[in-house]
MIKE-182554 format. One record per residue (C-alpha): residue in one letter; x negated, y negated, z negated. Coordinates in Angstrom, 1 decimal. Last residue first. Layout:
<pts>
rest, X, Y, Z
A, X, Y, Z
...
</pts>
This chain:
<pts>
rest, X, Y, Z
N, 204.5, -69.8, -48.6
P, 202.2, -72.2, -46.7
K, 198.5, -71.8, -47.3
H, 196.6, -75.0, -47.9
E, 192.8, -75.0, -48.5
Q, 190.9, -77.8, -50.0
I, 187.2, -78.5, -49.6
T, 185.6, -81.4, -51.4
R, 182.5, -83.7, -51.2
V, 180.6, -82.0, -48.5
L, 177.1, -83.1, -47.7
S, 175.6, -83.1, -44.2
Q, 172.4, -82.2, -42.3
P, 170.5, -82.7, -45.5
R, 167.0, -84.2, -45.5
G, 164.8, -81.3, -46.7
A, 161.4, -83.0, -46.6
L, 160.4, -80.6, -43.8
T, 163.2, -81.9, -41.6
L, 162.4, -85.6, -42.5
Y, 158.8, -85.0, -41.7
T, 159.5, -83.4, -38.4
R, 161.8, -86.2, -37.5
G, 159.1, -88.8, -38.3
L, 156.4, -86.8, -36.4
Y, 158.6, -86.6, -33.3
E, 159.5, -90.3, -33.4
G, 155.8, -91.2, -34.0
I, 154.7, -89.3, -30.9
V, 157.3, -91.1, -28.8
G, 156.4, -94.5, -30.4
L, 152.6, -93.8, -29.8
M, 153.5, -93.2, -26.1
L, 155.4, -96.5, -25.9
L, 152.6, -98.4, -27.7
Q, 150.1, -97.0, -25.2
A, 152.3, -97.9, -22.3
G, 152.8, -101.4, -23.6
S, 149.0, -101.9, -24.0
F, 148.4, -100.7, -20.4
V, 151.1, -102.9, -19.0
S, 150.1, -106.0, -21.0
I, 146.4, -105.5, -20.1
A, 147.4, -105.4, -16.4
A, 149.4, -108.6, -16.7
M, 146.5, -110.3, -18.5
L, 144.1, -109.4, -15.7
S, 146.6, -110.5, -13.0
A, 146.9, -113.9, -14.7
W, 143.1, -114.3, -15.1
G, 142.5, -113.8, -11.5
K, 139.1, -114.0, -10.0
I, 137.3, -110.9, -8.5
P, 133.6, -111.0, -9.2
E, 131.3, -112.3, -6.4
G, 128.7, -110.6, -4.3
Y, 131.0, -109.8, -1.5
L, 130.4, -106.1, -0.8
F, 128.7, -105.1, -4.1
K, 131.2, -107.0, -6.3
E, 134.1, -105.8, -4.2
G, 133.1, -102.2, -4.7
I, 132.8, -102.6, -8.5
V, 136.2, -104.2, -8.7
L, 137.7, -101.5, -6.5
I, 136.1, -98.7, -8.5
V, 137.5, -100.2, -11.7
L, 140.9, -100.5, -10.1
V, 140.8, -96.8, -9.2
F, 139.9, -95.9, -12.8
G, 142.7, -98.0, -14.2
L, 145.2, -96.3, -11.9
T, 144.0, -92.9, -12.9
C, 144.4, -93.8, -16.6
L, 147.8, -95.2, -15.9
G, 148.9, -91.9, -14.2
T, 147.4, -89.7, -16.9
G, 149.1, -91.7, -19.7
M, 152.4, -91.7, -17.9
L, 152.1, -87.9, -17.4
S, 151.3, -87.4, -21.1
A, 154.3, -89.6, -22.1
L, 156.5, -87.6, -19.8
R, 155.3, -84.4, -21.4
L, 156.0, -85.8, -24.8
P, 159.4, -86.9, -23.7
M, 160.0, -83.4, -22.3
V, 159.5, -81.6, -25.6
S, 163.2, -80.7, -25.8
F, 165.9, -80.0, -28.4
N, 165.2, -82.3, -31.3
F, 163.5, -85.4, -29.6
F, 165.6, -86.0, -26.5
M, 169.0, -84.5, -27.5
N, 168.9, -86.1, -30.9
M, 167.8, -89.4, -29.2
W, 170.8, -89.1, -26.9
L, 173.2, -88.7, -29.8
R, 171.7, -91.7, -31.6
V, 172.1, -93.8, -28.4
L, 175.7, -92.7, -28.1
R, 176.4, -93.7, -31.7
R, 174.8, -97.1, -31.2
L, 176.8, -97.7, -28.0
T, 180.0, -97.0, -30.0
Y, 181.8, -93.7, -29.9
G, 184.6, -94.1, -32.4
S, 187.1, -94.4, -29.5
Q, 190.0, -96.8, -29.9
G, 193.4, -96.7, -31.6
E, 196.7, -95.5, -30.1
V, 198.0, -93.8, -26.9
R, 194.8, -92.5, -25.5
K, 195.6, -91.2, -22.0
A, 195.8, -87.4, -21.6
H, 193.2, -85.1, -20.1
E, 194.5, -82.0, -18.3
V, 192.4, -78.8, -18.2
Q, 189.9, -77.1, -15.8
L, 188.0, -74.3, -17.4
R, 184.2, -73.6, -17.5
D, 182.3, -70.5, -18.4
I, 179.1, -69.9, -20.4
R, 177.4, -66.6, -21.1
N, 173.9, -68.1, -21.2
T, 173.7, -68.1, -25.0
A, 171.9, -69.5, -28.0
G, 169.8, -72.4, -26.6
L, 172.7, -73.8, -24.6
I, 174.9, -73.6, -27.6
L, 172.4, -75.4, -29.9
G, 171.8, -78.1, -27.3
D, 175.6, -78.5, -27.0
I, 175.9, -78.8, -30.8
Y, 173.3, -81.5, -31.4
P, 172.3, -81.6, -35.0
F, 169.6, -83.9, -36.4
P, 169.1, -83.0, -40.1
G, 168.2, -79.4, -39.4
R, 170.4, -76.7, -40.9
Y, 170.9, -74.4, -37.9
S, 172.6, -71.2, -39.0
T, 175.8, -72.8, -37.6
I, 174.6, -72.0, -34.1
R, 174.5, -68.3, -34.5
E, 177.7, -68.0, -36.5
V, 179.6, -70.0, -33.9
L, 178.3, -67.7, -31.1
E, 179.6, -64.5, -32.9
R, 182.9, -66.3, -33.7
R, 183.7, -66.7, -30.0
M, 183.8, -70.2, -28.7
G, 186.2, -72.9, -27.3
R, 185.4, -76.3, -26.0
F, 186.7, -79.9, -26.0
S, 183.5, -81.7, -27.1
C, 182.5, -81.7, -23.4
L, 179.4, -80.8, -21.5
Y, 180.2, -80.5, -17.8
L, 178.6, -77.4, -16.2
D, 178.0, -77.5, -12.4
K, 174.4, -78.5, -12.8
P, 173.6, -75.6, -15.2
K, 172.0, -77.0, -18.3
D, 168.2, -76.5, -18.5
L, 168.0, -78.5, -21.7
L, 166.0, -81.5, -20.7
Y, 166.8, -81.7, -16.9
T, 170.5, -80.9, -16.9
A, 170.9, -82.4, -20.3
V, 169.8, -85.8, -18.8
V, 172.6, -85.8, -16.2
N, 175.2, -84.5, -18.7
T, 174.3, -87.2, -21.3
F, 174.4, -90.0, -18.7
W, 177.8, -88.9, -17.5
S, 179.2, -88.6, -21.0
G, 177.8, -92.1, -21.9
F, 179.2, -93.6, -18.8
N, 182.6, -92.2, -19.5
R, 182.5, -93.4, -23.1
L, 181.5, -96.9, -21.9
P, 184.3, -96.8, -19.3
H, 186.9, -96.0, -22.1
H, 188.3, -92.5, -21.7
K, 190.9, -91.3, -19.3
K, 188.9, -88.7, -17.5
E, 190.3, -87.5, -14.2
T, 190.0, -84.0, -12.6
F, 188.9, -82.8, -16.1
W, 186.4, -80.3, -17.4
T, 186.5, -77.8, -20.2
Y, 183.7, -75.7, -21.7
V, 184.2, -72.0, -22.4
V, 181.9, -70.2, -24.8
D, 180.8, -66.7, -25.5
C, 182.0, -65.3, -22.2
D, 183.6, -62.0, -21.0
H, 187.1, -63.3, -20.0
S, 190.6, -62.5, -21.1
K, 190.7, -63.5, -24.7
L, 188.5, -66.5, -24.1
Y, 190.7, -67.7, -21.4
E, 193.8, -67.3, -23.5
V, 192.3, -69.3, -26.3
I, 191.2, -72.1, -23.9
K, 194.7, -72.3, -22.5
L, 196.0, -72.7, -26.0
A, 193.8, -75.8, -26.3
E, 195.6, -77.2, -23.2
S, 198.9, -77.1, -25.1
V, 197.2, -78.8, -28.1
P, 196.6, -81.8, -25.9
N, 193.0, -83.1, -25.4
Q, 193.6, -86.8, -25.4
L, 195.2, -85.9, -28.7
D, 193.2, -88.6, -30.6
D, 191.8, -86.3, -33.3
D, 189.3, -84.6, -30.9
L, 189.2, -80.8, -30.1
N, 187.0, -77.8, -31.1
V, 188.4, -74.3, -30.5
I, 187.2, -71.4, -32.6
Y, 188.1, -67.8, -31.7
R, 188.1, -64.9, -34.2
G, 189.1, -67.4, -36.8
K, 187.7, -68.1, -40.2
A, 186.6, -71.7, -39.9
Q, 184.6, -73.1, -42.9
R, 181.2, -73.0, -41.1
F, 182.8, -74.3, -37.9
G, 184.1, -77.3, -39.8
E, 180.6, -78.0, -41.1
L, 179.3, -77.9, -37.6
V, 182.1, -80.3, -36.5
A, 181.0, -82.8, -39.2
A, 177.4, -82.6, -38.3
H, 178.2, -83.2, -34.6
E, 180.6, -86.0, -35.2
G, 178.2, -88.2, -37.3
Y, 176.7, -88.0, -40.8
N, 179.3, -90.2, -42.5
K, 179.0, -89.5, -46.2
A, 180.6, -87.2, -48.8
M, 182.5, -85.3, -46.2
D, 186.1, -84.2, -47.0
I, 186.9, -80.7, -45.6
F, 190.6, -79.8, -45.2
V, 191.5, -76.2, -44.4
V, 195.1, -76.0, -43.2
P, 197.6, -73.1, -42.9
Y, 200.9, -73.9, -41.3
P, 204.3, -75.3, -42.5
L, 202.7, -78.6, -43.7
K, 204.0, -80.2, -47.0
S, 201.0, -79.4, -49.2
I, 198.6, -81.2, -46.6
R, 200.5, -84.5, -46.5
E, 199.1, -86.4, -49.5
T, 195.6, -85.0, -49.1
V, 195.6, -85.8, -45.4
R, 196.6, -89.4, -46.1
Q, 193.9, -89.7, -48.8
G, 191.2, -88.6, -46.3
T, 192.4, -91.1, -43.6
G, 192.1, -93.9, -46.1
D, 190.6, -96.4, -43.5
S, 186.9, -95.9, -44.3
S, 186.6, -92.4, -42.8
A, 183.9, -90.3, -44.5
D, 183.8, -87.7, -41.6
N, 187.2, -86.1, -42.5
V, 187.0, -82.6, -41.3
L, 190.3, -80.9, -40.5
V, 190.4, -77.1, -39.9
L, 193.8, -76.0, -38.6
E, 194.6, -72.3, -38.9
W, 195.9, -69.5, -36.7
G, 197.9, -66.3, -36.6
G, 197.6, -63.1, -34.7
E, 200.2, -64.0, -32.1
I, 199.9, -67.7, -31.3
P, 203.1, -69.5, -30.4
L, 202.3, -72.9, -32.1
D, 205.3, -74.0, -34.1
R, 203.8, -77.3, -35.4
F, 200.3, -78.3, -34.3
A, 201.4, -81.6, -32.6
D, 203.0, -82.8, -35.8
L, 199.6, -82.9, -37.5
L, 198.2, -85.1, -34.8
K, 201.3, -87.4, -34.7
H, 201.1, -87.8, -38.5
L, 197.4, -88.7, -38.3
F, 197.9, -91.6, -35.9
S, 198.4, -93.9, -38.8
G, 194.7, -93.8, -39.6
T, 192.4, -91.6, -37.6
N, 189.5, -93.5, -39.1
Y, 187.2, -90.5, -38.3
L, 188.7, -87.1, -38.3
P, 186.9, -84.0, -36.9
V, 189.3, -81.3, -35.6
V, 188.5, -77.6, -35.7
F, 191.3, -75.3, -34.5
S, 190.7, -71.8, -35.8
V, 192.2, -68.9, -33.9
L, 192.9, -65.2, -34.6
P, 193.4, -65.7, -38.3
M, 191.4, -63.8, -40.9
D, 193.3, -63.6, -44.1
A, 191.2, -63.0, -47.2
S, 191.6, -66.5, -48.5
H, 189.2, -68.4, -50.8
I, 190.3, -71.5, -52.5
M, 187.7, -74.2, -52.6
I, 187.1, -77.4, -54.6
I, 183.5, -78.6, -54.3
E, 182.2, -80.9, -57.0
E, 179.6, -83.3, -55.9
M, 176.1, -83.2, -57.6
</pts>
């Protein structure tokens, strides 16, 4: 069992900024400098979650944390469980009245995060999502975001005018609701959409990435989509049922046609190639439906077996004098 180092603090800041770190590298000093001298009355804290980076990011944070002029909570994950698991762990350790989630690449400037805080303070909403007039992500990341939003509209009953984005702010009450989820396949936006309908949107600026590259590979995007498909919706099962019904109906119609042609022309229909094609289609559909059912059963088994959502190696808290 890993040792957890934690220093408790009775202070409750107004705002907690939660930033997941993954191979942040040499850009870390720019990220930490961006949070200096923030004008927030009521206090604030920075919650950093190192998602098992392989480039020494965790060690860099440990070396710098004691020299920072603002409060920091540093969470070092024992293994890489993905961004959503890391952010949820950051939410659990955050103590602020308002919690703002932003990336470590500063494409979401800290000045724009302050706009989210002001919006939450002045509006009656549980969560505010941001949207951009121009996204400056890599084309693959933009496509992934677009596809995620399109599918979420149908699977999760997301409002069509809402753009799901990791740059968001929430009230503590909502954060406490969604962090009660301990399943091994977390999807934060699915948890939010299932926990509240008091959702607003705010337009902000999106900066160009100045260093490094996005950690969202095609594999990570597919894993995110599968979490959305199989953990927060039964739509894939319904689609499999509709496909089965449609193919069964088609097969029945083809049988009627074959029998009718036999009686009308007295000869069976020739066509080995078409027969093999039909068998391939029906067999493929059956395997697809079995795969969908198997994915649900596998995830259910892993959940019941107690597969952890995430594991924390250490938690350190820095409070400046």
